[in-house]
C-alpha positions in Angstrom: -7.4 12.1 -33.2 -6.0 8.9 -34.4 -3.5 7.3 -32.0 -2.3 3.9 -33.2 0.4 2.9 -30.8 1.2 3.6 -27.1 4.4 2.8 -25.2 4.3 -0.2 -23.0 5.4 1.9 -20.1 2.5 4.4 -20.5 0.0 1.5 -20.7 1.5 -0.2 -17.6 1.2 3.1 -15.7 -2.4 3.5 -16.7 -3.3 -0.1 -15.8 -1.9 0.5 -12.2 -4.0 3.7 -12.1 -7.1 1.7 -13.2 -6.6 -1.0 -10.7 -6.3 1.2 -7.6 -9.2 3.5 -8.6 -11.4 0.5 -9.4 -10.6 -1.8 -6.5 -11.1 0.9 -3.9 -14.1 2.3 -5.6 -15.6 -1.2 -5.3 -14.7 -1.3 -1.6 -16.3 2.1 -1.0 -19.4 1.3 -3.0 -19.9 -1.8 -0.9 -19.3 -0.1 2.4 -21.2 3.2 1.6 -23.6 2.4 -1.2 -25.6 5.6 -1.0 -22.6 8.0 -1.0 -20.7 9.8 -3.8 -18.1 11.5 -1.8 -16.0 9.9 0.9 -14.2 11.3 4.0 -10.4 10.8 3.9 -10.6 8.7 7.1 -13.0 6.3 5.3 -10.6 5.9 2.4 -7.7 5.3 4.8 -9.7 2.7 6.7 -10.3 0.8 3.4 -6.7 0.8 2.6 -5.4 -0.2 6.0 -8.0 -2.9 6.2 -6.6 -4.8 3.2 -3.0 -3.5 3.2 -1.3 -6.8 3.9 -3.2 -8.6 1.1 -3.3 -5.8 -1.4 -0.2 -6.9 -3.3 -1.8 -10.3 -3.9 -5.0 -8.8 -5.1 -3.0 -6.6 -7.5 -1.1 -9.5 -9.0 -4.3 -11.5 -9.4 -5.8 -8.7 -11.5 -2.9 -7.6 -13.6 -0.8 -10.7 -14.1 -2.8 -12.2 -17.0 -3.1 -8.7 -18.6 0.6 -7.9 -18.5 1.4 -11.4 -19.9 -0.9 -10.9 -22.9 0.5 -7.4 -23.5 4.2 -8.3 -23.2 4.4 -11.8 -24.7 3.1 -12.9 -28.1 3.2 -16.7 -27.6 1.2 -17.8 -24.6 2.1 -21.4 -25.1 5.7 -20.5 -24.9 5.0 -18.5 -21.7 3.3 -21.5 -20.1 6.3 -23.7 -21.0 8.8 -21.2 -19.7 6.9 -20.8 -16.4 6.9 -24.5 -16.0 10.6 -24.6 -16.7 11.2 -22.0 -14.1 9.1 -24.0 -11.6 6.5 -21.3 -11.1 3.8 -22.4 -8.7 1.2 -21.1 -6.3 4.1 -20.6 -3.9 6.0 -18.3 -6.2 6.3 -14.8 -4.7 4.1 -12.0 -6.1 7.2 -9.9 -6.8 8.7 -12.6 -9.0 5.4 -13.2 -10.8 5.0 -9.4 -11.5 8.6 -9.1 -12.7 8.0 -11.9 -15.2 4.7 -10.6 -16.4 6.1 -7.2 -17.1 8.5 -8.6 -19.6 11.2 -6.0 -19.0 12.9 -4.1 -16.2 11.7 -0.8 -17.6 8.0 -1.8 -17.4 8.5 -3.4 -14.0 10.1 -0.3 -12.6 7.2 1.8 -13.9 4.7 -0.5 -12.2 6.6 -0.4 -8.9 6.8 3.4 -9.0 3.1 3.8 -9.8 2.0 1.3 -7.2 3.9 3.1 -4.5 2.5 6.5 -5.7 -1.1 5.4 -5.6 -0.7 3.8 -2.2 0.8 7.1 -1.0 -2.3 9.0 -2.2 -4.7 6.5 -0.7 -2.9 6.5 2.7 -3.4 10.2 2.6 -7.1 9.6 2.2 -7.5 10.6 -1.5 -7.5 9.3 -5.0 -5.1 10.7 -7.6 -7.1 12.6 -10.1 -6.7 12.3 -13.9 -5.3 15.9 -13.9 -2.7 15.0 -11.3 -1.8 11.8 -13.2 -1.4 13.6 -16.5 0.9 16.2 -15.1 3.6 13.5 -14.6 2.6 10.6 -16.8 4.8 8.7 -19.2 4.9 9.7 -22.8 3.0 8.0 -25.6 6.1 7.0 -27.5 8.8 4.6 -26.4 11.2 1.9 -27.4 8.4 -0.7 -27.2 4.8 0.1 -28.2 1.6 -1.8 -28.4 -1.6 -1.3 -30.4 -4.2 1.1 -28.9 -6.9 -1.5 -29.4 -5.0 -3.9 -27.0 -4.3 -1.2 -24.5 -8.0 -0.2 -24.4 -9.1 -3.8 -23.9 -6.6 -4.3 -21.1 -7.6 -1.1 -19.4 -11.3 -1.9 -19.5 -10.7 -5.5 -18.3 -8.5 -4.5 -15.3 -11.0 -1.9 -14.2 -14.0 -4.3 -14.3 -12.1 -7.1 -12.6 -10.6 -4.8 -9.9 -14.0 -3.1 -9.2 -15.8 -6.4 -8.8 -12.9 -7.7 -6.7 -13.2 -4.7 -4.4 -16.9 -5.2 -3.9 -16.5 -8.9 -3.3 -13.7 -8.6 -0.7 -15.2 -5.6 1.1 -16.8 -6.0 4.5 -19.8 -4.1 3.2 -23.2 -5.9 2.9 -24.0 -4.5 -0.6 -22.4 -6.7 -3.3 -23.9 -5.3 -6.4 -22.1 -3.4 -9.2 -22.9 0.3 -9.5 -23.4 1.2 -13.1 -22.7 4.9 -12.5 -19.3 4.0 -10.8 -18.4 1.8 -13.7 -19.1 4.5 -16.2 -17.0 7.0 -14.2 -14.1 4.6 -14.0 -14.2 3.8 -17.7 -14.2 7.5 -18.7 -11.4 8.3 -16.3 -9.5 5.2 -17.5 -9.6 6.4 -21.1 -8.5 9.9 -20.1 -5.4 8.7 -18.4 -4.6 6.2 -21.1 -5.2 8.2 -24.3 -4.8 11.9 -23.4 -1.9 14.2 -22.7 -4.0 16.8 -20.9 -7.0 16.5 -18.7 -10.3 17.1 -20.5 -13.3 19.1 -19.2 -16.9 18.0 -19.7 -19.5 20.7 -20.1 -23.0 19.8 -21.2 -22.3 16.5 -23.0 -24.6 13.6 -22.4 -23.1 10.3 -21.3 -22.4 8.9 -24.8 -20.6 12.1 -25.8 -18.5 12.0 -22.7 -17.4 8.5 -23.6 -16.7 9.5 -27.2 -14.7 12.5 -26.0 -12.6 10.4 -23.7 -12.0 7.7 -26.3 -10.8 10.2 -29.0 -12.6 8.5 -31.9 -15.5 6.2 -32.8 -13.3 3.1 -33.2 -11.9 3.4 -29.7 -15.4 4.0 -28.3 -16.7 0.8 -29.9 -13.8 -1.2 -28.6 -14.3 0.1 -25.1 -18.1 -0.6 -25.2 -17.6 -4.1 -26.5 -14.9 -5.0 -23.9 -16.9 -3.5 -21.1 -20.0 -5.4 -22.0 -18.0 -8.7 -22.4 -16.5 -8.1 -19.0 -20.0 -7.7 -17.6 -21.0 -11.0 -19.1 -17.9 -12.8 -17.8 -18.5 -11.5 -14.3 -22.1 -12.6 -14.3 -21.1 -16.2 -15.0 
């Protein structure tokens, strides 16, 4: 399947999904490094423990990505932010509204943020199947290239996962490769698919290729994931 463009609203929705899954997967990996399944009470504990700061963590991860996706001239963005007197004291809400570029995208981000928080406070993660039942359509008034959407999705997942590990009270601060692969595959499913996909006997590479739809998307994801690894190691 050759998907060239995706609506900004769908991409924004997927990025919020990617942040929440990745950030709290990092928290859980650091606290419970030998576990694959978590009790709802443990998930609730992680959320409640960082609830007050979560909005700040979210803005830190998504702000630069949303700016790149929604504005074409970064120099003009910097000049405009200086004109508006943006600073370290600017509220997260105002920063997010600016980065989203339009009220439509901002409203999507707000809605998805609340939805994921609701799931987590119930002690569970929203599954790709649940997400795809109510997700935004591919097409919209404003669209961006699939290549840029994939890069943004991979980047926010890597950054949020590493952030979750770093900020966790757990003693284990190493990245879990298996978790990263799971997050990347799920990220491509929610970004690029209309229906959930089922894996049968595919090996890891075939699972990635199936989630990515085609070889070009697969290569883009692998390159961005590897680059993010390198950046985090610096």
